[in-house]
C-alpha positions in Angstrom: 34.3 66.0 -14.3 37.5 68.0 -14.3 40.2 66.6 -12.1 42.4 69.6 -11.8 45.2 71.7 -13.4 48.8 71.8 -12.4 52.1 73.3 -13.4 54.9 70.8 -13.4 58.4 70.2 -14.5 60.5 67.1 -13.3 57.4 65.7 -11.6 57.0 68.4 -9.0 53.4 69.7 -9.0 50.5 71.1 -7.0 46.9 70.6 -8.0 43.4 71.2 -6.7 40.2 69.6 -8.0 37.5 71.6 -9.7 34.1 70.5 -11.0 31.1 71.9 -12.7 30.4 75.0 -14.8 31.6 78.3 -13.4 30.1 81.7 -13.8 33.2 83.5 -12.7 37.0 82.8 -12.6 37.9 80.3 -9.9 41.5 79.5 -8.7 42.5 76.0 -9.5 46.1 75.8 -8.2 48.7 78.0 -6.7 51.5 76.2 -8.5 55.1 75.7 -7.6 56.9 76.2 -11.0 59.8 73.8 -11.4 61.3 73.3 -14.8 63.6 71.4 -17.1 65.4 74.8 -17.1 64.4 76.1 -13.7 65.8 79.6 -14.1 64.4 80.1 -17.6 60.9 78.9 -16.7 60.8 81.1 -13.6 61.3 84.1 -15.8 58.2 83.2 -17.8 55.8 82.0 -15.1 55.8 83.1 -11.5 56.3 80.3 -9.0 53.1 81.5 -7.2 51.0 81.7 -10.4 47.3 80.9 -10.0 45.5 79.1 -12.8 41.9 80.1 -13.3 39.0 78.5 -15.1 36.9 81.1 -16.8 34.1 79.1 -18.4 33.1 75.6 -19.5 30.3 73.6 -21.1 31.3 74.4 -24.7 31.7 71.8 -27.4 35.3 72.2 -28.8 36.9 75.6 -28.6 39.8 76.9 -30.6 41.3 80.1 -32.2 41.6 82.6 -29.3 42.7 86.1 -30.0 42.7 89.1 -27.7 41.0 92.3 -29.1 40.7 95.8 -27.8 42.6 97.8 -25.3 42.5 98.4 -21.6 39.1 97.8 -19.9 37.5 97.3 -23.3 39.5 94.3 -24.2 38.1 90.8 -24.7 39.0 87.4 -25.9 37.3 86.1 -29.1 37.4 82.4 -29.8 35.7 79.7 -31.8 33.3 76.9 -30.7 33.6 74.9 -33.8 30.9 72.2 -33.5 28.5 74.9 -32.1 29.1 77.0 -35.2 29.7 80.1 -33.1 32.3 82.7 -32.3 32.3 83.4 -28.6 33.7 86.3 -26.5 34.9 86.5 -22.9 35.8 89.7 -21.0 36.5 90.3 -17.3 33.5 92.6 -17.0 31.0 90.7 -19.2 32.0 87.1 -18.9 31.1 84.7 -21.7 28.9 85.9 -24.5 28.2 84.9 -28.2 30.1 87.1 -30.6 28.6 85.7 -33.9 26.5 82.8 -35.0 26.7 81.1 -37.4 30.4 81.3 -37.8 30.9 79.0 -40.8 32.6 76.7 -38.2 35.5 79.1 -37.9 38.7 77.7 -36.4 41.7 80.1 -36.1 41.4 83.8 -35.6 43.9 86.7 -35.6 44.0 90.5 -36.2 45.2 92.3 -39.2 47.3 95.5 -39.2 44.1 97.6 -38.7 42.9 95.5 -35.8 40.2 93.8 -37.8 39.3 90.2 -37.1 40.7 87.7 -39.7 39.3 84.1 -39.5 39.9 80.7 -41.0 36.4 79.4 -41.8 36.1 75.6 -42.1 32.7 75.1 -43.8 33.0 78.2 -46.0 36.5 77.1 -47.0 37.8 80.6 -46.9 39.7 83.3 -45.0 37.4 86.1 -44.0 37.7 89.5 -42.4 35.3 91.3 -40.1 35.1 95.1 -40.5 34.7 97.4 -37.6 31.0 97.7 -38.4 30.6 93.9 -38.2 30.4 93.2 -41.9 32.1 90.0 -42.9 33.8 89.7 -46.3 35.9 87.1 -48.1 39.6 87.7 -48.3 40.6 84.6 -50.2 38.9 81.3 -50.9 40.6 79.8 -54.0 44.0 79.3 -55.5 44.2 78.8 -59.3 40.4 78.5 -59.4 40.4 75.6 -56.8 38.8 75.9 -53.4 40.8 75.4 -50.3 40.3 72.3 -48.1 39.2 73.9 -44.8 41.6 76.7 -43.7 42.6 76.1 -40.1 44.8 78.8 -38.7 46.0 82.2 -39.9 48.5 84.9 -39.0 49.2 88.3 -40.5 52.7 89.6 -41.1 53.6 93.3 -40.6 53.6 93.8 -44.4 49.9 92.9 -44.4 50.3 89.5 -46.0 48.2 86.6 -44.6 49.8 83.2 -44.0 47.5 80.2 -43.3 47.3 76.4 -43.1 44.8 74.2 -44.9 44.4 70.6 -43.7 41.1 68.9 -44.5 39.9 68.6 -40.8 36.8 70.8 -41.4 36.0 69.9 -45.0 32.2 69.4 -45.1 31.2 65.8 -45.6 29.1 66.6 -48.7 32.0 68.4 -50.5 35.1 67.2 -52.2 38.7 68.2 -52.1 39.9 70.3 -55.0 43.6 70.5 -54.0 46.2 67.8 -54.2 47.7 68.3 -50.8 47.7 70.1 -47.4 49.7 73.2 -47.8 50.8 76.4 -46.1 49.8 79.5 -48.1 50.7 83.1 -48.3 48.2 85.6 -49.6 49.0 89.2 -50.5 45.9 91.4 -50.3 47.6 94.2 -52.2 48.3 92.1 -55.3 45.6 89.4 -54.8 48.3 86.8 -55.3 48.2 83.5 -53.3 51.1 81.1 -53.3 52.1 77.8 -51.7 55.0 78.4 -49.3 55.3 74.9 -48.0 54.0 71.4 -48.9 56.1 69.3 -46.6 53.6 68.9 -43.7 51.2 66.0 -43.2 48.5 68.1 -41.4 49.8 71.7 -41.1 48.0 73.4 -38.2 49.0 76.3 -35.9 51.5 78.8 -37.1 53.3 81.8 -35.7 56.1 84.2 -36.6 59.2 85.0 -34.4 59.3 88.5 -33.0 61.4 89.9 -35.9 59.4 87.8 -38.5 62.6 86.1 -39.7 61.2 82.7 -38.7 57.9 81.0 -39.3 56.9 78.1 -37.0 54.4 75.6 -38.2 52.8 72.9 -36.1 52.1 69.5 -37.8 49.3 67.7 -36.0 49.5 64.7 -38.3 52.7 62.7 -38.5 55.2 63.0 -37.0 53.5 65.6 -34.7 56.3 68.1 -34.5 56.9 71.8 -35.0 59.0 72.9 -38.0 60.7 76.2 -38.4 61.5 78.1 -41.6 63.6 81.0 -42.4 61.5 83.7 -44.1 63.1 85.3 -47.1 62.7 88.9 -48.2 60.6 87.9 -51.3 58.1 86.0 -49.1 59.3 82.5 -49.8 60.6 80.1 -47.1 63.7 78.0 -46.6 63.5 74.3 -46.8 62.7 74.2 -43.1 63.9 72.0 -40.2 62.5 70.3 -37.1 62.3 72.8 -34.3 60.8 70.6 -31.6 59.1 67.3 -31.0 56.0 67.1 -28.9 56.3 64.1 -26.5 52.7 64.0 -25.4 50.0 64.0 -28.1 50.6 66.5 -30.8 50.9 70.2 -31.4 47.9 72.3 -32.5 47.9 76.0 -31.7 51.3 77.7 -31.1 52.3 81.2 -30.0 55.6 83.1 -29.7 56.3 85.5 -26.8 58.3 88.7 -27.0 61.6 86.9 -26.3 61.0 84.3 -29.0 60.0 81.4 -26.8 57.5 79.1 -28.5 54.4 78.0 -26.5 52.6 75.0 -28.0 49.5 73.1 -27.1 50.1 69.4 -26.5 48.4 66.3 -25.2 49.4 67.1 -21.6 48.9 70.9 -21.7 51.2 73.7 -22.9 54.8 73.0 -23.6 57.3 75.9 -23.7 60.4 75.9 -25.9 63.4 78.3 -26.0 64.3 79.8 -29.4 67.0 77.1 -29.6 64.3 74.4 -29.5 65.1 73.3 -25.9 62.1 72.5 -23.8 61.9 74.8 -20.8 58.8 73.3 -19.1 55.1 72.7 -19.4 51.8 73.6 -18.0 49.6 70.5 -17.4 45.9 70.9 -18.0 42.8 68.8 -17.0 41.7 69.1 -20.6 44.2 69.0 -23.5 44.4 72.6 -24.9 43.7 72.9 -28.6 45.0 76.4 -28.8 46.3 79.3 -26.8 46.8 83.1 -26.9 48.4 85.9 -25.0 46.1 88.7 -23.9 44.7 90.8 -21.2 45.1 94.6 -20.6 48.9 94.2 -20.5 49.2 91.2 -22.7 50.5 89.0 -19.8 47.7 86.4 -19.5 48.0 83.1 -21.3 44.5 81.9 -22.4 44.0 78.3 -23.1 41.0 76.9 -25.1 41.0 73.4 -23.7 38.3 71.3 -25.4 35.2 72.4 -23.5 36.8 74.8 -21.0 38.5 78.2 -21.1 41.4 78.8 -18.8 44.0 81.5 -18.1 47.3 81.8 -16.2 49.4 84.9 -15.7 52.8 85.1 -17.3 55.7 87.4 -17.0 56.4 87.9 -20.7 53.6 88.3 -23.2 53.4 88.5 -27.0 54.9 91.0 -29.4 52.8 93.3 -31.5 50.2 96.1 -30.9 46.8 95.7 -29.2 44.0 95.5 -31.8 40.9 97.5 -32.0 37.9 95.5 -31.0 35.7 94.2 -33.9 32.0 95.0 -33.8 29.8 92.4 -32.1 27.3 90.3 -33.9 28.9 90.8 -37.3 26.7 90.4 -40.4 
């Protein structure tokens, strides 16, 4: 059973119960948005925002990314234990995008709008062409296979940055690397480098709007978000703690057009200013594993919350250009 969803800051909340699988979006709560920084949070989420549940009954969903433009847009995301990529659109509802998916976790778009995925069981980063063909982008460093790539982002120069904890390492396979690293891969040169090794379990990652900062969530210990300065040569600064997650730990993170950081947490979505100050939170009936901005105007926040998919309208969406929709049922 799902007990409800509520938006809260300083203990003020409104919630309505919802149960069962839903074929169409259903309002969960018309929430009064009150915040640790009331004015700042009100600029991000309307006080009368309505949270909707779009679908449920899935096994464990992650890696949402909005693809396409206008009425042709859709959300693609991973159902990891089901070994599927799923899609949701306002017109078509929930469908299967690709199966098997090699237990894909994180997804993003490259500069050409192609789907780029972190595949657990294939231990690689893959790319889906517009005709649906799936190819390997990178699967080794210095001849050694990755653990199980978790999340991936693409910088404006075309380089791919990804995390590699062993969460999805197949039980019948062994680790080949000596740690859990954050990597940078340059498709132009084919070179892959370790950019950080200071995380216990590096997970979600995201760039600031101007790409001068890289945020990395650590879902191990001590469950915080670190921020690095990105140098011109593609290396990172030593890094520093950006924010502590006070409920559960961070998994997926996103950055909006003003540089605010939105992180999944044990109690829902926590929102931080570029300074690291917590502005507020969105409490969820299921702990979100990941989140993404999307919709025709980029101002929906989608939450992949364990077995259910949710969305809430926001006032400020993500940076970047809309992507071209990948072909369905890729090879």
